[in-house]
N, CA, C and O atoms as a CHARMM CRD file, in Angstrom:
* protein
*
  260
    1    1 UNK  N     30.68500  30.03000 -21.24300 PROA 1      0.00000
    2    1 UNK  CA    29.99700  30.94600 -20.66400 PROA 1      0.00000
    3    1 UNK  C     29.99100  32.17300 -20.63400 PROA 1      0.00000
    4    1 UNK  O     29.61600  32.90200 -19.71500 PROA 1      0.00000
    5    2 UNK  N     30.59000  32.57100 -22.08200 PROA 2      0.00000
    6    2 UNK  CA    30.71000  34.24800 -22.37600 PROA 2      0.00000
    7    2 UNK  C     29.15800  35.08300 -22.64500 PROA 2      0.00000
    8    2 UNK  O     28.61300  34.78200 -23.70600 PROA 2      0.00000
    9    3 UNK  N     28.67300  35.75900 -22.05400 PROA 3      0.00000
   10    3 UNK  CA    27.56100  36.09100 -22.94000 PROA 3      0.00000
   11    3 UNK  C     27.31700  37.09600 -23.77300 PROA 3      0.00000
   12    3 UNK  O     28.14000  37.91900 -24.17200 PROA 3      0.00000
   13    4 UNK  N     26.00700  37.02200 -24.08100 PROA 4      0.00000
   14    4 UNK  CA    26.15200  37.91700 -25.66400 PROA 4      0.00000
   15    4 UNK  C     26.57000  39.35400 -25.22000 PROA 4      0.00000
   16    4 UNK  O     26.32700  39.98300 -24.19000 PROA 4      0.00000
   17    5 UNK  N     27.36000  39.69600 -26.46700 PROA 5      0.00000
   18    5 UNK  CA    27.78800  41.23200 -26.31400 PROA 5      0.00000
   19    5 UNK  C     29.33300  41.38300 -25.71400 PROA 5      0.00000
   20    5 UNK  O     30.01400  42.37900 -25.95800 PROA 5      0.00000
   21    6 UNK  N     29.88500  40.07800 -24.75500 PROA 6      0.00000
   22    6 UNK  CA    31.23500  39.64000 -24.96800 PROA 6      0.00000
   23    6 UNK  C     32.10800  38.81300 -25.67000 PROA 6      0.00000
   24    6 UNK  O     31.98700  37.58800 -25.68100 PROA 6      0.00000
   25    7 UNK  N     32.99700  39.43300 -26.26500 PROA 7      0.00000
   26    7 UNK  CA    33.81800  38.85800 -27.45900 PROA 7      0.00000
   27    7 UNK  C     35.50700  38.43000 -26.48100 PROA 7      0.00000
   28    7 UNK  O     36.33600  39.15500 -25.93100 PROA 7      0.00000
   29    8 UNK  N     35.40800  37.04000 -26.64300 PROA 8      0.00000
   30    8 UNK  CA    36.85900  36.65200 -26.13900 PROA 8      0.00000
   31    8 UNK  C     38.06200  36.66600 -27.37100 PROA 8      0.00000
   32    8 UNK  O     37.81000  36.12700 -28.44900 PROA 8      0.00000
   33    9 UNK  N     39.11300  37.19000 -27.17500 PROA 9      0.00000
   34    9 UNK  CA    40.12900  37.06900 -28.00300 PROA 9      0.00000
   35    9 UNK  C     41.45400  36.42200 -28.14000 PROA 9      0.00000
   36    9 UNK  O     42.09400  36.16800 -29.16100 PROA 9      0.00000
   37   10 UNK  N     41.83400  36.13000 -26.41400 PROA 10     0.00000
   38   10 UNK  CA    43.15500  35.28400 -26.34700 PROA 10     0.00000
   39   10 UNK  C     42.90400  35.59500 -24.82900 PROA 10     0.00000
   40   10 UNK  O     42.13200  36.21600 -24.09900 PROA 10     0.00000
   41   11 UNK  N     44.26000  34.61600 -24.78100 PROA 11     0.00000
   42   11 UNK  CA    44.54900  34.13500 -23.12500 PROA 11     0.00000
   43   11 UNK  C     45.79300  34.01800 -22.95300 PROA 11     0.00000
   44   11 UNK  O     46.31000  33.53100 -23.95800 PROA 11     0.00000
   45   12 UNK  N     46.65600  34.27900 -21.99400 PROA 12     0.00000
   46   12 UNK  CA    48.29500  34.25100 -21.76800 PROA 12     0.00000
   47   12 UNK  C     48.27100  33.78000 -20.44700 PROA 12     0.00000
   48   12 UNK  O     47.62400  34.44500 -19.63900 PROA 12     0.00000
   49   13 UNK  N     48.88000  32.70600 -20.04200 PROA 13     0.00000
   50   13 UNK  CA    49.22400  32.41200 -18.70200 PROA 13     0.00000
   51   13 UNK  C     50.69800  32.73500 -18.17800 PROA 13     0.00000
   52   13 UNK  O     51.61800  32.90500 -18.97800 PROA 13     0.00000
   53   14 UNK  N     50.87600  32.81300 -16.80100 PROA 14     0.00000
   54   14 UNK  CA    52.29300  33.40400 -16.63300 PROA 14     0.00000
   55   14 UNK  C     52.79800  32.03700 -16.94700 PROA 14     0.00000
   56   14 UNK  O     52.00100  31.19200 -17.35300 PROA 14     0.00000
   57   15 UNK  N     54.66600  31.62100 -16.71700 PROA 15     0.00000
   58   15 UNK  CA    55.51800  30.53700 -16.61900 PROA 15     0.00000
   59   15 UNK  C     55.13400  30.19000 -15.51200 PROA 15     0.00000
   60   15 UNK  O     55.73300  29.11500 -15.47700 PROA 15     0.00000
   61   16 UNK  N     54.45100  30.25400 -14.28400 PROA 16     0.00000
   62   16 UNK  CA    54.76400  29.63400 -13.27500 PROA 16     0.00000
   63   16 UNK  C     53.11900  28.89700 -13.20000 PROA 16     0.00000
   64   16 UNK  O     52.94200  27.91500 -12.48000 PROA 16     0.00000
   65   17 UNK  N     52.22400  29.36600 -13.84600 PROA 17     0.00000
   66   17 UNK  CA    50.84500  28.79700 -14.49200 PROA 17     0.00000
   67   17 UNK  C     50.06800  29.27800 -13.04200 PROA 17     0.00000
   68   17 UNK  O     49.19900  28.49100 -12.66500 PROA 17     0.00000
   69   18 UNK  N     50.29100  30.48300 -12.19500 PROA 18     0.00000
   70   18 UNK  CA    49.51800  30.93600 -11.25800 PROA 18     0.00000
   71   18 UNK  C     48.44700  32.40900 -11.91700 PROA 18     0.00000
   72   18 UNK  O     47.54800  32.89200 -11.22900 PROA 18     0.00000
   73   19 UNK  N     48.71900  32.80700 -13.01900 PROA 19     0.00000
   74   19 UNK  CA    48.13000  33.82500 -13.43000 PROA 19     0.00000
   75   19 UNK  C     47.57900  33.88300 -14.79300 PROA 19     0.00000
   76   19 UNK  O     48.31500  33.79200 -15.77600 PROA 19     0.00000
   77   20 UNK  N     46.20200  34.04600 -14.88800 PROA 20     0.00000
   78   20 UNK  CA    46.02100  33.79700 -16.66300 PROA 20     0.00000
   79   20 UNK  C     45.22600  35.47400 -17.00700 PROA 20     0.00000
   80   20 UNK  O     44.36300  36.02900 -16.32800 PROA 20     0.00000
   81   21 UNK  N     45.90300  35.98100 -18.32400 PROA 21     0.00000
   82   21 UNK  CA    45.05600  37.38600 -18.80400 PROA 21     0.00000
   83   21 UNK  C     44.64200  36.89100 -19.63000 PROA 21     0.00000
   84   21 UNK  O     45.21300  36.02400 -20.29300 PROA 21     0.00000
   85   22 UNK  N     43.31600  37.40100 -19.83800 PROA 22     0.00000
   86   22 UNK  CA    42.28500  37.25900 -20.92400 PROA 22     0.00000
   87   22 UNK  C     42.30200  38.62900 -21.51600 PROA 22     0.00000
   88   22 UNK  O     42.42800  39.63600 -20.81900 PROA 22     0.00000
   89   23 UNK  N     42.17500  38.65100 -22.79400 PROA 23     0.00000
   90   23 UNK  CA    41.59300  39.58300 -23.77200 PROA 23     0.00000
   91   23 UNK  C     40.19900  39.55000 -23.99600 PROA 23     0.00000
   92   23 UNK  O     39.64900  38.55700 -24.47300 PROA 23     0.00000
   93   24 UNK  N     39.63700  40.51200 -23.70100 PROA 24     0.00000
   94   24 UNK  CA    37.91000  40.38400 -23.58700 PROA 24     0.00000
   95   24 UNK  C     37.36800  41.62000 -24.50300 PROA 24     0.00000
   96   24 UNK  O     37.94900  42.70400 -24.56500 PROA 24     0.00000
   97   25 UNK  N     36.43600  41.37300 -25.05000 PROA 25     0.00000
   98   25 UNK  CA    35.90200  42.97400 -25.46200 PROA 25     0.00000
   99   25 UNK  C     34.56100  43.00600 -25.25600 PROA 25     0.00000
  100   25 UNK  O     33.93100  41.95000 -25.31900 PROA 25     0.00000
  101   26 UNK  N     33.99500  44.06800 -25.01100 PROA 26     0.00000
  102   26 UNK  CA    32.62800  44.50700 -24.81100 PROA 26     0.00000
  103   26 UNK  C     32.13400  45.86300 -24.71400 PROA 26     0.00000
  104   26 UNK  O     32.47200  46.58200 -23.77400 PROA 26     0.00000
  105   27 UNK  N     31.30800  46.28000 -25.68500 PROA 27     0.00000
  106   27 UNK  CA    30.79400  47.58200 -25.63900 PROA 27     0.00000
  107   27 UNK  C     30.28100  48.16700 -23.96100 PROA 27     0.00000
  108   27 UNK  O     30.28700  49.32700 -23.55000 PROA 27     0.00000
  109   28 UNK  N     30.11700  47.67200 -23.67600 PROA 28     0.00000
  110   28 UNK  CA    29.28000  47.89700 -22.18900 PROA 28     0.00000
  111   28 UNK  C     30.00200  47.14000 -20.95300 PROA 28     0.00000
  112   28 UNK  O     29.87200  45.91700 -20.91800 PROA 28     0.00000
  113   29 UNK  N     30.74000  47.76400 -19.95600 PROA 29     0.00000
  114   29 UNK  CA    31.14200  47.39300 -18.96200 PROA 29     0.00000
  115   29 UNK  C     30.22800  46.28600 -17.85400 PROA 29     0.00000
  116   29 UNK  O     30.77200  45.60400 -16.98500 PROA 29     0.00000
  117   30 UNK  N     29.06600  46.30800 -18.07500 PROA 30     0.00000
  118   30 UNK  CA    28.05700  45.54800 -17.51900 PROA 30     0.00000
  119   30 UNK  C     28.01400  44.33500 -17.93200 PROA 30     0.00000
  120   30 UNK  O     27.88200  43.45700 -17.07900 PROA 30     0.00000
  121   31 UNK  N     28.10300  44.00600 -19.18900 PROA 31     0.00000
  122   31 UNK  CA    28.43500  42.96700 -20.03600 PROA 31     0.00000
  123   31 UNK  C     29.60600  42.21000 -19.53200 PROA 31     0.00000
  124   31 UNK  O     29.39100  41.08500 -19.08200 PROA 31     0.00000
  125   32 UNK  N     30.62200  42.60000 -19.54400 PROA 32     0.00000
  126   32 UNK  CA    31.84100  42.18200 -18.36600 PROA 32     0.00000
  127   32 UNK  C     31.86400  41.85200 -17.02700 PROA 32     0.00000
  128   32 UNK  O     32.67500  40.99700 -16.67100 PROA 32     0.00000
  129   33 UNK  N     30.79500  42.59900 -15.83800 PROA 33     0.00000
  130   33 UNK  CA    30.34400  42.24300 -15.15300 PROA 33     0.00000
  131   33 UNK  C     29.43400  40.85500 -14.67500 PROA 33     0.00000
  132   33 UNK  O     29.47100  40.07400 -13.72400 PROA 33     0.00000
  133   34 UNK  N     28.73800  40.99700 -15.70500 PROA 34     0.00000
  134   34 UNK  CA    27.69700  39.47400 -15.89500 PROA 34     0.00000
  135   34 UNK  C     29.27000  38.57500 -16.15900 PROA 34     0.00000
  136   34 UNK  O     29.89200  38.07700 -15.22100 PROA 34     0.00000
  137   35 UNK  N     29.56400  38.52800 -17.09200 PROA 35     0.00000
  138   35 UNK  CA    30.72700  37.27200 -17.22900 PROA 35     0.00000
  139   35 UNK  C     31.49700  36.94500 -16.08400 PROA 35     0.00000
  140   35 UNK  O     31.63100  35.76800 -15.74900 PROA 35     0.00000
  141   36 UNK  N     32.17200  38.16400 -15.26200 PROA 36     0.00000
  142   36 UNK  CA    32.72600  38.10400 -14.03500 PROA 36     0.00000
  143   36 UNK  C     32.02900  37.18000 -12.77100 PROA 36     0.00000
  144   36 UNK  O     32.49400  36.44000 -11.90500 PROA 36     0.00000
  145   37 UNK  N     30.89600  37.55500 -13.08200 PROA 37     0.00000
  146   37 UNK  CA    29.89900  37.06700 -12.01100 PROA 37     0.00000
  147   37 UNK  C     29.51800  35.30200 -11.71100 PROA 37     0.00000
  148   37 UNK  O     29.15200  34.77400 -10.66200 PROA 37     0.00000
  149   38 UNK  N     29.80300  34.60300 -13.25100 PROA 38     0.00000
  150   38 UNK  CA    29.68700  33.30800 -13.42500 PROA 38     0.00000
  151   38 UNK  C     30.93700  32.54800 -12.81300 PROA 38     0.00000
  152   38 UNK  O     30.88100  31.34700 -12.55100 PROA 38     0.00000
  153   39 UNK  N     32.31400  33.48600 -12.55700 PROA 39     0.00000
  154   39 UNK  CA    33.48400  32.65700 -12.46700 PROA 39     0.00000
  155   39 UNK  C     33.89300  33.54400 -10.54400 PROA 39     0.00000
  156   39 UNK  O     34.62600  32.87100  -9.81900 PROA 39     0.00000
  157   40 UNK  N     33.52700  34.51500 -10.14300 PROA 40     0.00000
  158   40 UNK  CA    34.01200  35.18700  -8.94400 PROA 40     0.00000
  159   40 UNK  C     34.03800  34.53000  -7.74800 PROA 40     0.00000
  160   40 UNK  O     34.66100  35.00800  -6.80000 PROA 40     0.00000
  161   41 UNK  N     33.35200  33.33900  -7.65200 PROA 41     0.00000
  162   41 UNK  CA    33.46000  32.28800  -6.67700 PROA 41     0.00000
  163   41 UNK  C     35.07000  31.50100  -6.87200 PROA 41     0.00000
  164   41 UNK  O     35.69800  31.24900  -5.84300 PROA 41     0.00000
  165   42 UNK  N     35.46900  31.26300  -7.77700 PROA 42     0.00000
  166   42 UNK  CA    36.68600  30.99900  -7.80700 PROA 42     0.00000
  167   42 UNK  C     38.18200  31.43900  -8.48500 PROA 42     0.00000
  168   42 UNK  O     39.18800  30.74600  -8.63800 PROA 42     0.00000
  169   43 UNK  N     37.96100  32.69300  -8.79000 PROA 43     0.00000
  170   43 UNK  CA    38.56700  33.50200  -9.08300 PROA 43     0.00000
  171   43 UNK  C     38.54200  34.80900  -8.94000 PROA 43     0.00000
  172   43 UNK  O     37.52700  35.49000  -9.08600 PROA 43     0.00000
  173   44 UNK  N     39.88700  35.33000  -8.58400 PROA 44     0.00000
  174   44 UNK  CA    39.61200  37.10500  -8.47500 PROA 44     0.00000
  175   44 UNK  C     39.95600  37.41600  -9.74200 PROA 44     0.00000
  176   44 UNK  O     40.69800  36.73400 -10.44900 PROA 44     0.00000
  177   45 UNK  N     39.27500  38.74300 -10.14000 PROA 45     0.00000
  178   45 UNK  CA    39.34200  39.02600 -11.12900 PROA 45     0.00000
  179   45 UNK  C     40.04300  40.65900 -11.32900 PROA 45     0.00000
  180   45 UNK  O     39.74300  41.34800 -10.35400 PROA 45     0.00000
  181   46 UNK  N     40.74500  41.28500 -12.17600 PROA 46     0.00000
  182   46 UNK  CA    41.23200  43.08400 -12.39300 PROA 46     0.00000
  183   46 UNK  C     40.50300  42.91600 -13.73000 PROA 46     0.00000
  184   46 UNK  O     40.50700  41.92900 -14.46500 PROA 46     0.00000
  185   47 UNK  N     39.86100  44.11400 -13.89200 PROA 47     0.00000
  186   47 UNK  CA    39.70300  44.40700 -15.03000 PROA 47     0.00000
  187   47 UNK  C     39.93700  45.45200 -15.33200 PROA 47     0.00000
  188   47 UNK  O     39.63800  46.34800 -14.54200 PROA 47     0.00000
  189   48 UNK  N     40.64000  45.82100 -16.73800 PROA 48     0.00000
  190   48 UNK  CA    41.87500  47.09800 -16.99900 PROA 48     0.00000
  191   48 UNK  C     41.59600  47.54500 -18.28200 PROA 48     0.00000
  192   48 UNK  O     42.19600  47.20200 -19.30100 PROA 48     0.00000
  193   49 UNK  N     40.55200  48.41600 -18.19400 PROA 49     0.00000
  194   49 UNK  CA    40.23500  48.79600 -19.80600 PROA 49     0.00000
  195   49 UNK  C     41.43800  49.65600 -20.34200 PROA 49     0.00000
  196   49 UNK  O     42.17700  50.45200 -19.76400 PROA 49     0.00000
  197   50 UNK  N     41.36800  49.12600 -21.93100 PROA 50     0.00000
  198   50 UNK  CA    42.44700  49.43400 -22.57000 PROA 50     0.00000
  199   50 UNK  C     41.90800  49.69900 -24.38800 PROA 50     0.00000
  200   50 UNK  O     41.10700  49.19000 -25.17100 PROA 50     0.00000
  201   51 UNK  N     43.03200  50.92900 -24.38600 PROA 51     0.00000
  202   51 UNK  CA    42.64200  51.29600 -25.72400 PROA 51     0.00000
  203   51 UNK  C     43.90100  50.93000 -27.04700 PROA 51     0.00000
  204   51 UNK  O     45.06300  50.70200 -26.70900 PROA 51     0.00000
  205   52 UNK  N     43.52600  50.91700 -28.39000 PROA 52     0.00000
  206   52 UNK  CA    44.77100  50.53000 -28.97800 PROA 52     0.00000
  207   52 UNK  C     45.34800  51.86200 -29.28000 PROA 52     0.00000
  208   52 UNK  O     44.70900  52.91300 -29.33600 PROA 52     0.00000
  209   53 UNK  N     46.86900  51.68300 -29.50600 PROA 53     0.00000
  210   53 UNK  CA    47.35200  52.55000 -29.90800 PROA 53     0.00000
  211   53 UNK  C     47.19500  53.94600 -30.65900 PROA 53     0.00000
  212   53 UNK  O     47.82200  54.99600 -30.52000 PROA 53     0.00000
  213   54 UNK  N     45.97500  53.54400 -31.63700 PROA 54     0.00000
  214   54 UNK  CA    45.70700  54.67800 -32.34900 PROA 54     0.00000
  215   54 UNK  C     44.70600  55.60300 -31.61300 PROA 54     0.00000
  216   54 UNK  O     44.68800  56.82600 -31.48300 PROA 54     0.00000
  217   55 UNK  N     43.65300  54.36100 -31.05600 PROA 55     0.00000
  218   55 UNK  CA    42.88700  55.21500 -30.09700 PROA 55     0.00000
  219   55 UNK  C     43.57200  56.13600 -29.23700 PROA 55     0.00000
  220   55 UNK  O     43.47700  57.35900 -29.35000 PROA 55     0.00000
  221   56 UNK  N     44.26200  55.54200 -28.37500 PROA 56     0.00000
  222   56 UNK  CA    45.19100  56.37400 -27.12100 PROA 56     0.00000
  223   56 UNK  C     45.81400  57.93900 -28.19100 PROA 56     0.00000
  224   56 UNK  O     45.55300  59.05400 -27.74000 PROA 56     0.00000
  225   57 UNK  N     46.42400  57.84800 -29.24100 PROA 57     0.00000
  226   57 UNK  CA    47.30200  58.64300 -29.46400 PROA 57     0.00000
  227   57 UNK  C     46.37500  59.85400 -30.09000 PROA 57     0.00000
  228   57 UNK  O     46.78700  61.00200 -30.25900 PROA 57     0.00000
  229   58 UNK  N     45.00900  59.37400 -30.41300 PROA 58     0.00000
  230   58 UNK  CA    44.21100  60.40700 -31.18000 PROA 58     0.00000
  231   58 UNK  C     43.26900  61.43500 -29.98500 PROA 58     0.00000
  232   58 UNK  O     42.54700  62.40000 -30.23300 PROA 58     0.00000
  233   59 UNK  N     43.53900  60.92600 -28.91100 PROA 59     0.00000
  234   59 UNK  CA    43.06900  61.72000 -27.87300 PROA 59     0.00000
  235   59 UNK  C     44.03900  63.04000 -27.56900 PROA 59     0.00000
  236   59 UNK  O     45.22400  63.02700 -27.90400 PROA 59     0.00000
  237   60 UNK  N     43.54400  63.96000 -27.03200 PROA 60     0.00000
  238   60 UNK  CA    44.04400  64.99900 -26.72500 PROA 60     0.00000
  239   60 UNK  C     44.84700  64.81600 -25.62900 PROA 60     0.00000
  240   60 UNK  O     44.26800  64.32000 -24.66200 PROA 60     0.00000
  241   61 UNK  N     46.31600  65.13600 -25.46000 PROA 61     0.00000
  242   61 UNK  CA    47.60600  64.66400 -24.33900 PROA 61     0.00000
  243   61 UNK  C     46.58300  65.31600 -23.09600 PROA 61     0.00000
  244   61 UNK  O     46.53200  64.36400 -22.31700 PROA 61     0.00000
  245   62 UNK  N     46.02700  66.04800 -22.69500 PROA 62     0.00000
  246   62 UNK  CA    45.10200  66.39100 -21.45800 PROA 62     0.00000
  247   62 UNK  C     44.61100  65.50200 -21.10800 PROA 62     0.00000
  248   62 UNK  O     44.84800  65.19300 -19.94000 PROA 62     0.00000
  249   63 UNK  N     43.75700  64.69500 -21.83800 PROA 63     0.00000
  250   63 UNK  CA    42.98100  63.32900 -21.25300 PROA 63     0.00000
  251   63 UNK  C     43.80800  62.12000 -21.09500 PROA 63     0.00000
  252   63 UNK  O     43.26500  61.06400 -20.77100 PROA 63     0.00000
  253   64 UNK  N     45.33400  62.20200 -21.33900 PROA 64     0.00000
  254   64 UNK  CA    45.67300  61.00500 -21.32800 PROA 64     0.00000
  255   64 UNK  C     46.08300  60.80100 -19.29200 PROA 64     0.00000
  256   64 UNK  O     46.40400  59.71600 -18.80700 PROA 64     0.00000
  257   65 UNK  N     45.96400  61.98000 -18.54600 PROA 65     0.00000
  258   65 UNK  CA    46.74500  61.77600 -17.15600 PROA 65     0.00000
  259   65 UNK  C     45.55800  61.12700 -16.32300 PROA 65     0.00000
  260   65 UNK  O     45.73500  60.80000 -15.15000 PROA 65     0.00000
């Protein structure tokens, strides 16, 4: 049920089996919102935007705060 424009990369489950962390990629946040809407009646989601280390360090430090 991954919509067009969203790429699944990997999943990790905590040792208790109570949380799953998924690495998803999308050019537009709306694409992730569509994906979440397929599952939000079953699980709670927290979407955390991330950057690669190279992307992070290439930005001026004033933008990091």
